[in-house]
N, C-alpha and C positions, 0 to 999 in steps of 0.2 A: 522370411518378413512379409510373406503373403497374408497368413493366417494367424498371427500373433494375437489379433483382437477375438479369435474364435475360442479361445480357450486361457486359462491362467497355468503357466508352466510354473512347475515346482523345481526350485533349485535349494538343493540341500546345502546349507551353510557349513563352514569347517570342512576340514580335510576328511576325505573318504579313506584315506589309509595313514597310519601312523608312521610308516616308514618312508625313508628319504632316498633322493637318488645318490648314487655312489659315483667315484670317480672310476673311470676304465682308463686303459691304456691310450694315449694321444695317439692320434695320425702322426706317421713320421715324415712330415712335409717341412720341418725345420721350422714350424710356427705358422706357417701361411696357411691361411684359412681353406678349409675343404668345403665347397659349395656346390650345390647341385647334385650331391651324391645319391645314389640309388643304393639302399640297403638291403641285402638278400641274406639269407640263411640257406646254404647249401650243405646238407649233411653236417650240422654241427659247425661248419666254418662260416664266419661272418666277412661278408664282402661289403667294402664302400666303393662303388663303381661310378667312374666317370666324373664330370665336372672339374672344376679348377681344383689345385694347380695343375697345370699343363705339364706334360713329361715332354722335354724337349723344346718347349714352346709349340707343340704341334696337336698333342693327343690327350684325352682324358686319362688320369691317373687311377689305378685300381689298388686297393689295399685289402688283405686279409687277415684276420683274426683268429686264431683256434682258441676254443674256450680255455681258460685255465692259463693261456700263455699271458707274459708280460708285456708283448710288443707285437704291434702289426708288421706284416710283411709286404713289401712292395711287389707286387704281381705284375705281368705283361699288360700293358696300357691298351687303350682304344686305338691299337697300332694302324695308322693309315685311314681312319675314320673321322680326325681331326679333333679340334678343341669343341667337343659337344656339351651343349648345357640345356636344361629344362627336358632332359631325357626321361623315359620310365623304363620299367624293366620288372622280371620276374621270372620265377621257374615253371616252365610249360609241363604239359601233360607227358611229354618225352622226357622229362628229367633235365633239360637243358636251361642254362642261364641266357635269358632273351633279353636284350637292350633294344629299346624302339623310340623313336620320335626325336623331339629336340632338334636343335638347331646347330649346324656345323659354323661356327662363327668365323671360320677362315674363309669358307666359300660362300658364306652367307646364303645358306640353303637349307632345306631339310635334311635333318641326318638319315644314314641308312639304317635299317634294322639288320641286326646280325645274331649268331649264336656265339658266345663268348666261353673259352674254357681256361682252366689255369695254365694247363700245358702250352697253348697255342694264341691264348689272346683271342681276338675275332676270328672265329673259324670259318664261317661263310655266311654270305647274305641270306637275308630272310626277306619274306614277302614285307612289302610296306603299307601302311596304312591308306585308305584313299587319300586323295589330293583335297578333298574335302574336310579332312581331319587336321585340326589346328596343329602346327608343329611345337608350339610353346604353351606352358601353363596348363595343360591338361592334367586331370586326376587320373592315376592308374593304381590298379589292384589285380590280384589273381584269385579266382574262386577255388574251391575245394577240388576240382578236377582238373586244374592245371590251364584254365583257359584266362588268357590275359585280356584286360579292360582299360580302354581309353574313354575319359568322360571329359566333354567340355574341351576348355582352353580358348586360347586366342592371345589377346596382348595383354591379359592380367589388369593392372591398373591403366594402361592406354586403352583400353576398351576393345570393341571387337570380339568379345567372348561369346562363345557359341553353346548350342545343346547337344552337339553331335556325339553319339556313341559307338564305338566299334569295340569287336571282340576277337582275338586271335585264336585260331584254331590250328594246332601244333600238326595233327596228323595230315592236314592239307595243306598246310603252309599258306593259309589264307586268312582275311579279316573279312568279318560279318559286319554289316551295319545293322545296328539295334534300334529300337525306339528310342527317340530323343529324349533328354531330361526335360521335364516341365518348366525348369527355370535355367536360363544360361549362365553359366559359371566359368570362370577362370580361376586357377590358382587354388583349386579347392582340393580336398583331403577324400580318399577313397579307401574303404575297406570291406572285406567280406565279413558279415556279422555271425557266420556260423551256422545260421537258421535258414538258408536258403535266400539270403539277400544281401545285397551291396549296399552300402551308406554312401552317399556323396555329400561331403560336410563343408559348409560355408563356401569360402571362396569371394570373388569379386564379380559384380554385377556385369550385364551385357555392356553397358557404355563405360564400365569402369569407374564410376562415380562414388560406388558405395561397397563397403564390403557386407558379406552376407552372413545370416544367422541360420539360413534355411538348411534342413537336414533332409535330402531326398533320397527315398527307399525304392531301391529296384529289385522287384521280385523276380529271380532267375528263372523259374520254371514258366511263369505266365508271362514273361517279357514285358510287365507292366511296371508304372512308376505311380508313388505314393507321396505326397508332400505333409501328411498329417500322422502317418503312423508312429512317427518318433518325434519328440518334442524339438523345438528349435533350439540353438545354444542361446546361453543367456548373455553372450556378447558376440559380436560380429568378428570373424576371425576368417583371414586367408594366409596361404603359405604354410599351412601347417602340416602335420604328419598324423595319420591316425593308425593305430595298431590294435588289434584284438588279442587279449591275454588268454591265459589257457583257462579262465574261468567264464570266458565268453564276454567280459566286459569291454567297452571300447574306449580307448585312450586317445584323445584329441590333444596334440601336444605341440606346444611352443606356437609359431607362425607370428602373424603382424596383426594389430588391431589399430583403432583411431581412423582418421580422416585418411581417404586415399591420396597418396601423393605426400602424405607426412605420417605415415604410419611409425608405429612402435614395435620393435622386437619384443617377443613375448617368452617368459620363462614358465607361465602357468599351463597348467594340465587341467583339461575337463576330462571326466570319465561318465560314460553312458552306461547304467546298469539297467538291463531290460527286466531284471526281474520287479523292479519299483517303477521302470518306465520314465526315469528323470536322470539329469545330469547331476553330478557331483563335481564339487572342487576336489583336485587331486594335489599330490605333493609337486611344488613347483621345482623347476631344475636348477641348478647353480647357475647357469649361463643362459641367457636368452638366444634364441636361434630360431631362423626360418629358412626355408629352401635348403634342407639338411636331409640326411639319410636318416631312417628309422627302421627297426627291424625288431622281431620277438626271436630271441636266441634259444637254442635247445637247451639253455640252463635255466629258460622261464624267464630271463631277464628281457625287459625292453631295453633296447640300446638306441640312444640318439647321437646321432654321428656327424660332427662338424657343423656348418651351416654359416649364414650371413647374420649380422647383426648391425647394432648402430656403431660399433668400433670396427667394422670391417668385416668381422667374422672370426671364425675360430677353427681350430683342429683339434678341439678337445672331444672326448666322448664320455658320456656319463650313462649309467645304467639304473633301472629300476626293478625291484621285484614285486609284482602286483598282486601279491596273496593277501586274503584276509584272514582265514583261520591259520594257525601255524602249521608250517610246512618245513621239514627238514630237508635242506639242500646239501648237509654234510651229516653222513650218520656217523655213531662213534664207532671206532675198528676194535674188533677183536685183538688182545694181546696177551703175551706172556713174558711180563717182566721177571727180573730177578729179585730175589729177596734181598731187601736193603737198598733197593733202587726207587727211584721216583717214577710211579705210574702216573700216566695222563691220558685222559680220555677227551675228545674234541669233537663237538657237533656244531652245527651251524642252523640255525632256523630263521625263517623270514616269516611276516605276518603283520596284521595290524596291531601298533602298540598300545597300550604297554604289554609285554609279553613275560610271565613269570615261568622261572625254570626249577626243576627239582630233580636231583638225581637220586637213583635208586640202585640198591644191591639186593638181589632175589626178592624183589618186591616191596622192601623196606626203605622209607627214606631216609637218606644219610645226613648227618650232621657235622659241621665243622669242627675241628678239634683233635686233640689226641684220642686214640682208640685203646680199648683195654689190652690188645695185642701189642702196642707198640709204634704203630704207625700213626700218620696225622694228615687228616683230611681238610681240603680247602676247595672253594669254588664249588660247592653242592648248590649254589641257586644261580650259577652261570654257565655259560656254554663251554666253560672248560673245567673239569673235574680233575685235582691233582691229589695224590696220596703219596707222601714222602714216607721213606724207610718202609716200604711195602712188604707185607708178612703173608704168610700162607693163607691165615684167616682172611686177608681180603680178597681171595679168590672168588669168584662168583658170576652171576649174570647182571650186567648193568644196563639201565635204560636212564633217559632223561625224559621227563614229563614236561611239555609246553604247553601253556594256557594262557587264553586272552579271553576277550569279551565274546568273540566268535565262537569258541570250543577248544577242545583239548586234543593233543596229538601226543603220541609215545613214540618214542625212538626205536630203530631197530635194537635188538639186543646184541650188546658188545659181552663176548665170552672173556673173562679174565682168569688167568691161572698163572698164579704167582710160582715162578720155577724157584725149587731150594738148591742150592749148590751141594755138590758131594762132599763129604767128608774129606779134610786134609789128610793126605797120607804123613805118617809120622817117620818112615824110614825111606831113604834114598840110596841109591848107588851112584857114584860119580865117575864118568869116564872123560879122560883127557883126549880131545880130538886134534892135538897140535901136530902138525906134520913136522916130521924130524929136520927138513929142510929149510923151514921157515924161521924168520925172525920173531913174529908174533902172528896171533891168528886170534879170530873171532867168529862164532855161530850166531847167526841172526834169526833162523827160522828152522821149523821142523814139521814134516808131515809124512805119516805113512812110514816112519822109519827111515827117513831120509833126511840130513840134517844139511843146511847152506849156511853160507857166510864167505869169509875172505881170510886168505893168509897173506902175511908181509913178507917179502924177500927180494933180492937183487935179480935184476936181469943183465945182460951183457951191456945194455946201454945207460941203465937207470938204476939207481939206488932205491931201497925201501918201496918198493912199488905194490900196491895191493893186486892181488890175484883172486877170482873167483873160485870158490871151493865147493865142493860136493861130499858128503861122507855118508857112510852106511853103518854108523854105530861104532867105529873106531878110528883111531889115527891112521893107520896102516890103509885103510880103505879109501882114504882122501883122494879126489880127483882134483887137479889142478885144471879148472874149464876154461882157460885164457884162450881165446879164439886164435886161430892161424893168424901172424902177420900182427897181433895186437901185442901191446905191452903188459895188459892185466885187466883189472876191473873188480867187481863184487856181485855177489848174489845176495839180495834183500831179503826175499820172500819165496814162499813154494806153495802151491795147491796143486795136489795130486802129481801129474806128470810136467807141470808147467813151472818153471822157476824163472824169476825176474830181477832184473839189476841194472848194472850198466857196464860197459866196456870202453877201452880206449881204441877207437877205430881209427885206422891209419888213412892219411891222404898223402898221395904222392905230390909233392912240390918242387919247385926249383932248388936244387941243392939239396934235395932229401926227403925225409918223410916226416910229417905232422901228425899229431894224434889229437883228437877231440873226444870228451866224454859223450857216450851214445847210450841211449836206452837198449837193453839187451834181453833176450829170452832164450833159455837153454831147457833140455829135457833132463831126465834123471841121470842119464849117462854122458851128459856134458856136449851132446850136439846142439849148435847154437844158430840163431838167426836175429835179424832185427827190422824195426820199423824205421821208416824214414820220417823226417820232419822238416819239410822244407822251409827254409827261412830261419831257421833257429840254430843257434851254435851248440848249445849243450842240452841234452837231457838224461833223465834217468827214470826208473820205473822203482817204486816204493814197495807195491803190494799188488796182490791178484788173486782173483778166484777161479782161474784157468781158462776164462773167457775174456773176462775185463782184466786191464792192467792199469793202473794209477799212478801218477808220478808228476813230473814237471819238467819245463822246458825253458831255458834261459838265454837272453841275447844281452849284449852290452855295446855301446856307442863307443866312439871314439876319445870320448873324454873319461871313459872307464865307469860311467854309471849302467848298472845292472839291473834288469827286470826279469821276472820269472812268471810263469802263467801256469796254473793246474791244468792238467791235461789227462784225457783217458784215450786208452787204445783198444779197441775190439777185435778180437779174432773174426774171420780169417785175415781181413783185408789190413787190419793194422793202421788205418787211418786215423791220426790224431783228431780228437775233439776237444777243441779249447774250451774250458770251463770258467775263464776269468771274467769276473764281473766288472761292470763299469763303476768306476769311482774308486777303485783302489789301485794302488801302485804295484803290487805283486799279488800272487796266491800260489799255493803250494798244496800237494795232496800227499798224505802220509800213509792212509788205510782205506780199507774199505769193508763193507759190511753189508751183504746182500745187494740191494738196489741203491744203496748210498754210499757216497763217497766222503772223507773227512780230511780236514787238515786245517788250514789258515789263509787268511787275507792280510797283507798289510796296508795301512790307512795311507794316505796319499803323502807325497813329499811336502816340506823338507824334514820331518819327524816321522817316519813310517813306523807304525806300532801293529804287532800281529793281533789278530782276532780270530778265535776259532771259529770254524765254517763248516758247511754241510751242504752238499749237492746230491742230487738224484739223477744224474746221466745227462744233465743240460745246463747250459750257461743260465738259463732263467730260472731254474730250480735252486738257485743259491739261497741258503737260510744262514743267518749269523748264530752262531752258539756262544757269542761272547757274553757272560753273565753281567747283569747290570751292576754297576760299582766297581769293575774289575779295570786294571789299568791296561793289561794286556792278558793274551791267553793263546792257547794252542793245543791241537790233538795230537797225541804221539800214536795212539793205536785204537782199534775199534774191534769189536765182535761181538755175536750173539745178543744185539741189541744194546750193547754198551759203549761207551767211548771214555777213554782214559787221557789225562794231560795235566795241564798246570796252567794256572792264573797267576797274574803278578810275578812273572817269570825273574824280573831282574831287582826287583826291590824288596818284593816279599813273597817268595813262591809258595804257593798253596797248591798241592797236587789234589787231583779230583777225579770224580766220575760223573759223566753226563748220561742221561737217556734218550737222546735225539734232540732236545730244546734246551735253548739257553738257561731258562729258569729251573731246569732238572739237575743243575751243575750241584754236587754233594762233595764237600771238603774232605779229604781222605788224610787225616791227621792221626799219627801214632804217637804215643807217649813213649817216654824213654829212649828216645832216638833225637839225633841232632837234625837230620833230614830225610827225606823219602822220595823216590823217584819211580812213577808209573810208566812202564814202557809199553804194555799192552794188556788185553784181556781176552777170555775166552771161557764159555760155560758159565758165566757169573762169576769168575774169578779174577783176580788182577795179579800182575807179576812186574818184578822191577828190582830195585834194590833199597836198602836202608843204610845210612851211616850212623853207625853207633856213637855213644858218648865218647867212647875212647879214641874216635876218629877214624876207625875201621869200617869198611865198607862189606856188607853181605847181602848175596840174593835172596829175595825173598818172595813167597807166593800167598796170596790173601783169598780169602773166602768171604768177599764180598764187603768185608769191614775191616778197618785199619787194625782192630785189636782182635781179628780171628786170622792169624797168618802163622806161617811157618819158615824158619830161617832155615832155608835149603842151602845156603852157603855153608853153614856149619857142618855139613855131612863131606865137604872135600877136605883133602888132605889138610893138615894143620900147615902145611907150608903155602897152601894156595890162600891168598886173601883179595880183597877188593873184588870180590864177586858179584854178577849181576846176571838178570835173565831178561833176555831179549824175544823169546819165542816160546810157543808152548803148543801140545798137541795131546789130545785123550785118545788113546789106542783102544780098539774094540772091545778089549776084556777089560777096559776100565784104567789101565796103568797110564800115569800122566808122566808125560815127557817134558822137560824144559830145558832150552840150550841158551848159553850166554859165553862169559867169559871169566877168567879170574888171573890175577897176578900170582906169577910163580916166584917166590922170593929166592928161592935157589938158583934159578936160571935168569932172573931178571927180565923176564917177559911176559906178556899176556899171552893165555893160552884159549883157545876154544874149549868149551866144556858142555857136557850133556848130563842132566840127571834123570833117573828113573826111578818111580816109586815102587817100592817094594813091600810086601805082605809082613808086617812085625807083630810082636806080642807086647804091644805098649811100650812104654818109657824105658823099661828094663831090658829090653831087646836091643843090644848095642852092637853086635857083631854077627856077621853070617856065620853059619846059615841063617837067615832071618825067619820068623816063624816058630824059632825053638829058642826055649831057655836054657842054657847050659853053661859050662865052665867059661866059654869064649865071652860070653857076655859080662861075667863078672870081672873077668881079667881086663875086658876093655873099659869098663868103668873104672877101676882102680888105677889103670894108667892114666885116663882122663885126670882123675882125682889128684895122683901124684904130680903131674904136669901143670898142676894149677889151671886146667883148662874149664872154660866156663861152662861148657857142656856137663860137668860133672855137679854144678850147683843145681841139685835135684829139687831144692824147696824154694828156688828163685829167690833167694834174700841176698845175692851178690857176695856171699862169704862161704869158701868153702869149709866145713867142718864137720864133726861127728853127725850132726843131724842130716846132713846130705848122704852120708854112707848109710846110716839107719833107715831114710827114707827109701834109698834104692833097694837095701836087702829086703824091704818089706814088700816093695813091688814086685821084687824078683819070687819071693815065696807066694805070693799071690797067683803067680801062673799067668798063662795067656788069657785075656779075657774071654 
């Protein structure tokens, strides 16, 4: 305000940046305003330190936010240092978080200085500023060598504001008195400008009667001040925060303007651009705020945290990316989708609007619409490129080009390699794994020539009880892996030497023994162990990769209401990690693939409905995979980048395949069948069962498309019907093994089955030894023809006649391909 008449200050009209502030996770105060927080970025973690609300009515609260997290975490408070307001802070040259100044409102005295750590809270006292340094309303900042500064301060709008300047030296734990400011100021903002200076911006005058437009520049090297090197503000502001962005621009955020004693909270932002020596209007915040925390995050966003305003204050947080030219803060990732799946490349760019985007493959701009090789491209001018029905010709190097008035940026290369599934075997051998002592049996999974599942048979105390089973290729090899003292269980999945499922755990009670379903882990010879899950009545594991196990745990209340939470267990501690997201009544995990877990969540009562879901190891990583327009949905299996399941399960079931996002769902509809079930997927192939028009059910294996499949159920004994595949493995030599079950019409029971692919000589090769065409193949075909077996319908016209015989003999005469 001293030298406004000495020059004409240029204020550029309009917004300097086209981008807007975005909502960030609110502070977990229960809606109570967070006022007088110090914002600190320590190694990528953002802290909101001190100020109201108080913890236990006595100490300033502290919250932390890890970048990318969906919520703040409450940390140890200013334990024992009282309810402190108007404090300063920063990270010193020793890397310590230091809090200094302010007033302990409980003791009505200057607050102590201390070093704070996440583990201990206030760790130990540090030297305090001199008694001449005002306790309140001083501006503070840290220079690029880790020295902390205190500028002015006093009573703010009550007056008695000073010019006092002090600096903290961590190595000696001492404060230095520096040259005083030319203009006394309280409630100003301070920031290191990155060029060897500190700017003290605005504030309230010495007597408290006026807000200031003054920008005072301190030369760190010479220890001198200037009030003319930086233009004054276009409006008098106090109680604001100043932050320098990664491009060297200074942001003056929020604060108060208008007459002292009757000021108004600001949502406006002013930006000083040293390149042109002028202040610009920046994007306004969504919420006015003053006496708040502000910090530049390691993601290059500026965060505005809490603060006071005319409505009493806020606990909200918002963030702004202050980049001019396009900058990618999310690069597209290389990927290897399967032929027929939906390919998705995602990028994120910030900068001045408008920004145009264009995706390229191998240096050529892409266009929306169908391609010559069968895929369909969309989103070429957005941050999300989608290629449905991806084909081998879609492989290549992809980039997205971002351009605005400032310039052009090109993303990193995303290498895309579309994988093509192996050819489906045309010959299979089928083995029954059914134990002679069991009433029924089912195989659920297979890995490295070990099959797992369950067999149902009586125990001395109970009838028709499930028992966990382990096989090695034959019924005689079966091991009943029921743990000692238990009544039974089941093994649902296998990976290497690790098998997971559930068992009936015994508990001694008055009058006998009770059993509860508990998650269980076995090795391939049947040794058993189990995790604990305190507070949960029932739990079970559904899938494993050998290190992580996924499943669910369930409780119920006295009224019979049940609720279930998705959970993962990790070796070796096996402590359960609850993944249940807020806002849902229950959640379930059915499968895992790499770092991701899949299943479903139920919407709230009174009419819960399932929604397909994905996690990546934490509760906050929850993502809905529920397609738009679907009534309900769920994931049944996952593998090698794909997921399978069904939508609209109860009223119009549509099976389908996902590729990790809700909008990647592709219906899997097969002509000539009544219904189709997808139980799992592997190597770009899907497996399950179909119901034929005649009502029979048969195990099926597909090669990425519903019309590219093989009826493996047809290779079972004609007396085995109702077959289905539950698990799959590909052995090192390329042999495909699938396991499941079928109904034996002679014995009237379901039997665990295993199918192994064998090398054949085309459709004429009907009998062992496969790979050779001989009399046995002809005899097998004629036997099928005489029995009216649909397998003899060689030309697929649903009629067995001369043309089928002629077609078969022609294929036989052609020999092996």
